[in-house]
N, C-alpha and C positions, 0 to 999 in steps of 0.2 A: 473452176471458182465461182463464176457467175450464177451457176445451176445452185451450188451450195448457198450461196447469199440469198437467193430467191426461197429456198426452204427454211432459211434461218430468220429471215425479216419478220414475219408474222408473230412467231412465238417469242422472239426476242424482244420485241417492241412491247408486246403485251405483258411480258414479265417484268420488265423494267418499270412500266408504269404502276402494276401491281406493287412491286416493290417500294417504288416512291410513296404510293398511297399508305402502304403498311407502315412505314417509317413515320408518316405523318400522324397516323392513329396512335402508335405507341409512344410518340412525343407529346399527344394531346393536342395536335394541330392537324386534324383530319382534312379540314377545307384546305388548308395551305398545301398540304402533301398531295391532295388530288389536284388542285388547280395548277401546281407546278408540274405534275405528271402530265395532264392534259395539255398544257402549252408545250412541254418537250414533245408530246406525241404530234401535235398540229405542225411545229416547226419542222421535225423530222420528215413527215410525210409531204409537207410542202416541197421539202428539198428532194426527196426521193422522187415525188412525182416527175420532176425535171430530169433527173438522172436515168430512172428505170420506168418510164411511164408504160402502162399497159396499152393504153390507146393514144397515139400521139395527137389525134385530132382533139381529143378531150382537153388538151391544154389551151385550145383556143377560147377565147372570152364568148359567152353565151349572152352577156348582158343582164345576167341575173345576180349579180354579187350582192347588190343592197337588198332586194327581196329576199335571197337567202339568209343573209344575216339578220334581217328584221323577223323572219319566221324563227329562225335559231334562238334568238332572245326571248321570243314569245313563248315557245313550246318549252324552252329550258325553265323559263319562269314557272310554268306549270309542272314540270317535274320537280323543281324545287319544292313547290307547295305540297307535292305528293310526298316527297322524303319527310319534309318537315312534319306533316300530319301523322305519317307512319309512325315516325320516331316518338311524337307525343303519345299516340294512342297505344303503341306498343309498349312504352314505358309504363303507362298509365294501368295497362290490363296486365302487366308482366308479373304475375305473383302464382305462388304454387296452387292457389286454389281456382285460378282462372286461365292459366295458360297451359297448354299441350306442348310448349316449344322444347325440344331438347336441350336445355342450357347446359348439361353435363357433358355433351359432345365437344370434342375440338372445334375451335372457331373455323377451320378450313372446312369441316363437314357441316357446320351450321350454314356457312356461306353457300355450300354446293347444294344444300336442301332448299335455301331461299330462292336460288337460281332455278331449280326443277319447278318449284311451286309457282314462282313468278312468271316463267317461261309458258307454263299452261294456259294462264290468262292472257299473255301477250300473244301467244300463237294463235287463240281463237278471235283475239280481237283483229289481229291481222288477217285472218282469213276471211272473217266477215266483212272485213272492210274491201275485200275484193269480190265477195259474192253477194252482197247486200247493196243496192244500189244507192240508198241514202248516205250510208257510211263511205262508199266508194267515192261519192262526190268530194268528200273531205280528204279522203286518201290521195286522190288524184292530183292534188296539189304537188305531192311528193313526187309521184310517178310522171309528172310532165317534165322532168329534167331530161335534157337531151346529152347530159354527159354526167358521169359520177367522178367526183373529187371529194377531197377532205372537207372542203368549205361548205358544201350543200348535205352535209350529213344531218344537220337539223332543220332541213325544210320540210317541215310537218305543219299543216293547219293546227291551230290551237285546239279545235274541236276533235280533230283526229288523235292528238297528244293526250286530251283529256279521257278520250274513249278508251285508250290503252291502259291509263291509270285506273279508270272505272273497272277494268275487267282483271287487272293483276293485283291491286291492292287489298282489297277486302278479305282474301282468304289468310294473308299474311297479318292483318291486323287482328282477325278472329284467333289466329294460332299465337298471337304475342310474340311476334318475331322481334328480338331486340334491336335497338338502334344502330349498333355495329354491323350487323347483318344488312340492315337497309342502306347503310352508308356504302357497304361493299357492292350491293346489288346496283345502286346508282353509278358507283365508279366503273365497275365492270361493263355495264350497258353503255356508259359513255365511250369508254375505250373502244369497244367492239363495234359501237356504231360508226366511230370515225374510221376505223380500219376497214369496215366492210364497204364503205363508199371510196375508199382511196383510189387513185388512178395510179397505182404501183404494180408492176410486173412480179408477182409473187407465186411460189407453188406451195401446196398444202397436202398433198398425199392423203394419208389417212385422217388427218385432223378435219377433212370435210365431212367425215361421218359423225363427229363429235360437235364442231363449233359452225357457227355462221361465219363464212370467210368471204372476203371479196369476190372469189370465183363463184361460189353459190349464189350471192347477192346479185351478181352481174345478170345471171339467168332469170332472177326474179324480177329485173327491170326489162326483160324482152317484151317486145310488142307483140310476140305470138303468145295467145292465152294460155295454151298448153304448157309453155315454159315459164310465163309470167305469174300463173297462178299456182306457183310452188316455193318453198323454202321459205316459210314464214316465221320461223324462229329468230327471235332477237339476237340472242348469244348462243343457244343450243340447239342442236338438230334433233334432240330426242323426240319431240311430239311430232315432227314431220316424218321420221322414221316411223313412228308407231301409227300416224293417221294416213299414211301413204302419199304425203306430199313431197317427199324428198326428191329431188333432181339434181343428178351430176353426171351429164353426159361425158364419156370419156373420149369420143371420136372427133369433137369439134371444140372450136373456141367460142366462148360466150359472145353475144352479140355486141357490137359496137352502136347500132343504129337502135337507140333505145327512145322512150316517150310514150305518149299515149296519142289516140286517134283524133280526140277532140282538142280544139284550140283551147290554149290557157291564156289569161290576160297576163301581160308581161309585168304589170305594176302589183305592188304588194297588197295595196287595197281591192284590187281587181281580183287578185287571188283569195283574198279573205272573203268576198262576197261570192265567188264563184260557185261554191256548193250550194246556194240558195237561190241560184237562178235556174229557170227551167231548161232541161237539157235539150241540147240542139238535135 
């Protein structure tokens, strides 16, 4: 029974959150539907991390709850700006003369197309943040965590969050993606992000080939570069599969000793200025 639960947890939570969002959109209260679903997911993961932890040591306090919260509030503000701007520009340019978006497709197909297109930009933004030193200094704030749990999902330097937006949003704008698709992109990315960082013992099987799961993302946080420089997808594994950066070892457990080699300031303000200091 425990094994069955481990396989059902991720898809069940994702489906429930998407259902709540869909009900909110249908009722004309998409923000309420999303916020209630997001709160449900956070509370569920908080409880599950204590009942079925992947790594019990990650339940210990690392002294970073306040910096994590402040990073989340700041980076989520940047994401909200992206969604608002995308919706406005998409709506303004969404006409038969200027838009190539397939509005005659079912909404689920339009959302899938939105994910695939956005993921291409997010993939390269994430990959460059590992391979190009100036952006890595921003991204290192996220990778400096020594434990993964639902709370530090949004621990991204605001510069890192804006870089991801700059890589993913323009193509959707140019194609005239409608506001509902952008709402779904934002919601799914938020749900997937919290799930990938959770400290819950889950199993995924073939889902690892399609989606960014907690198992795959734990390898991405490995201190070993040959493991950490893999699995760049935000929601999907499509571009990792195509560009050869997919990693899913079957013979061993993802690492519990995670982090970076360089010391990261413990304060929020210190972490904000870290990328602009000379590397040690």
